[in-house]
N, C-alpha and C positions, 0 to 999 in steps of 0.2 A: 458427638454424631449429629444430633439436631441442630446445633449451632453451624454445622458445615451445610446443612441442606439449602438454606437460602443462597449461599455461595454457588452451590451447584446448580440450583434452579437459574440464578443469575447468568451463569456461564452458558446454560443450555439455551436460554432466551436470546442470548447475545449471539450465540453461533446461528440459531434459527433465523434471526433477523439479518445476519451478516450474509448467510447464504442466500436469503430471499433477494437482499439488495443487490448481490452478485448476479443472481439469475435474472432479475429485472435489467441489469445493465447489459449482460450478454444479449438477452432477447432484444432490447432496444437497439444494441449495435448490430445485431443481425438484420434487423428490419431496416435499419438506416441504410445498411450496405445493400441490401436488396433494392430499397426504393432509389437509391443512387444508380445501381447497376441499370435498373429498367428506364429510369430518366436518362441515362447516357448511353443506351443501346444503340448500336449502328446496324444498318443493313445495307446489302448490295455492294459490299467492300470485301477486299481481300486482305487478310493478314499478311506480314511478311513471310511468316513460315509457310502459308498456304502458297505464296507466290514461288517460294523455294522448291515447293513439292509440285509446282506444274499447274495449279489450279488456275483456271480462267473464269471471269464472270460471262455467263450468257445473258444477263439482264443487267444494264447499267443504272437501272432506278429512276431513269428519266425519259427514255425513249424505247421504242420498239425496234431499234437498230438491230439487225441480225435475225429479225423474225418477219414472217408474213403469212396471211392466211392460204391454206392449202389450195392450190391451183387458182388464186385470186390475189395476187400481190398488190393490186391497186384499189384506190376506192376506200370509203369509210366501213369500218368493220365493227363488230361488237367488243373488239378488244381496245382497251385503252391504258394509259399508265396515270395512276392516281395515287397520291400520298406514297410515292416510292414503291408501288405494287402494280403488278399486271392484274388488270380487272376485266372480267367479262361483263358487259351491260346485258340486262335480260329484259329490260322494259321497252325496248325502242325497235320495232319491227322494221323500221327504214334503213337500219344498218345491215350489212352482209354479215351473216352468220356462216360460222366455219370454225375449223380447228387452226390453232396458231403453231406453226412449226418453224424449226430453225432453218435459216438460208443454207447451212452447212450441214452435211452428212457426218456421222461419226460411227466408227467401228467398235473398237476396244477402248472403253472409258469407264470412269466413275462419275456419277451425276448425283447431286445433292440439291434440295430446294425445300422451301416451306410452302404450305397451302392451307387455305381455310376455304370452307363451302358454306353456302346458304342452307337454311333448313329445308330437309327433303330433296336436296340438290344430288346431282350425279355428274362425275367428270372422270377424267383419267390422264395418264400420260402414256402416248403412244411411242414406241421405239422401232427403229429399222424401217421408217416409214419411206415407201417408194413414191414420189410425187409424180404422177403420170396423167397425162390427159384423159387416158382411157380408163382410169380408175377414179371414180367420183369422189371417194372420201378416205382420209387418212386411216380409218379402222380397216379398211378392206386389205391393207397390207401390213399393218403394224400392230404386233401384240400389245396388250394394254396393262399397265399398272392401275389397278382400280382405285378411285377416289369415290366415297360414298358418304353422304351425311347419315347420321345414327337414325334419323326419323324417315329414311327413305324406305319405300315399300319393299325393295330387295334385300333389307338389311338381314333378313333371316335366311336369305340363301347363302349358303356358306361360300360358294364358288364365286359369290359377287361381294364379298366383304372388303373393306378397305385394306389394301397392300397386296391383295390377290394378283395373280396371273388370271385376269379376267376370264371367267366360266371354265377354266381348265382345272383348277383345284382349290381347295379351301386353304385358309392360312396354314402355314407349315408350323408356326407358333402363335399362340394367342397374342395378338396385339390391339391395344385400344386406340380408337380414333377419338381424339378429344374435341368434342362438340362445340362449336363456337369459337374455338381456338385454333391456334397455329399448330400444324402438324408437320414433322419432319420426315421426309422421303430421301431414300438413297437407292439409286439402281447402278449396278456394276454388271458390265458386260465384257468377257474376255474370250475371244475365237468362240462366239456363239453361246457360251454358257453365261447365264444371267443370274443375279441375285436381286431380290427385292427387300427391302427394308422399310418398316414403318415405325416411327418413333423409337428406333434403335433396335428393333426387334425384327429377325429374319422371317419374313412371311411367304417367301416362294423361291424356288430355284428350278431352273430348266436348262437343257441343252437344246438348242435350236438346230444343231447339226445331227441330233439322233434319230434313229427310226421311230423310237417311241414318240417323239414330238410329232412326227408326221402322222402316227396312227391317232394321236390325241385330237388334231386338227379335223381328222375325218369322222370323228364321233361327235362334232359340234356343228353349228350352223355354218361355221366359218368354211366348211368344206364346199360351199356354192362359190368361193372366191378364190381363183386358182394361184393368185399372187400371195395369199396370206401367210405370214410367217416363214417365207422361204429364205429371205435376206438375214444375214447378220451384219449388215452395214446400212445405215439409212439416217433419216433426218429424225427429230425428236419433236413430238407434237403435244400440245396442251389441248384437251378436249372442251368443245363448248356444246353444252346440252341443256339449254333453257333455263338454267339457274345461274345465279352469281357465284363467281370463283375469285379467289385471290391467289396470287403467286409471288413470291419474293425470294432473295437470296439464291438465285439459280447459279450453280457454279459446276463446273466440269473440268475434268483432268483427262486427258488421253493417255491410255497405259500401253 
């Protein structure tokens, strides 16, 4: 029995060392794969399967073609393309401030994009925007998918959290905004029924054709704006609100 013990100990040590070596190899391979994936990641492009599914790019990664500032399509604005991203410049008062919106209106669609925002920043994505000379801003007609940094003073207001239908309801399900990192947004609208997602989590649902929606408008400050929330077709806008924001991988497919 005692003569067999060293053999057993040796076997145990060999097995432990072997497992450790294999674990290190797996860890190294995993990390190397992750580094390679990050180094070779691409943006503002469509996969073949996405093209087959009907997706289109709303941002080509190089220009603002297909976009313009609300009610002001000409002249220099706070919006630029930098490093393959739509970026809002926050420190040059000589530039025209305003929300950036699509040239084309959309009705039934699925929209996906990634965004990042500066510390204490506030922004959003407006939908069903009606661009009219007698309506000064995009938010006076278009309901908003809220974008908010975790350090913003409104972060403790449930109805103003990221992913919310701004001021109308808190997150339907808890969803975390990744501070200083890229966050994923998905917006889907079919016949006025809308769904918001933040980083894969459903955060809001609403039916813009329902009587309940009209009642909700009357209980907020939006009741002062007669065109707000009436349309179920319109342009999509990125909000400018004094702080830097970045957007990329903006894709849409009509349903």
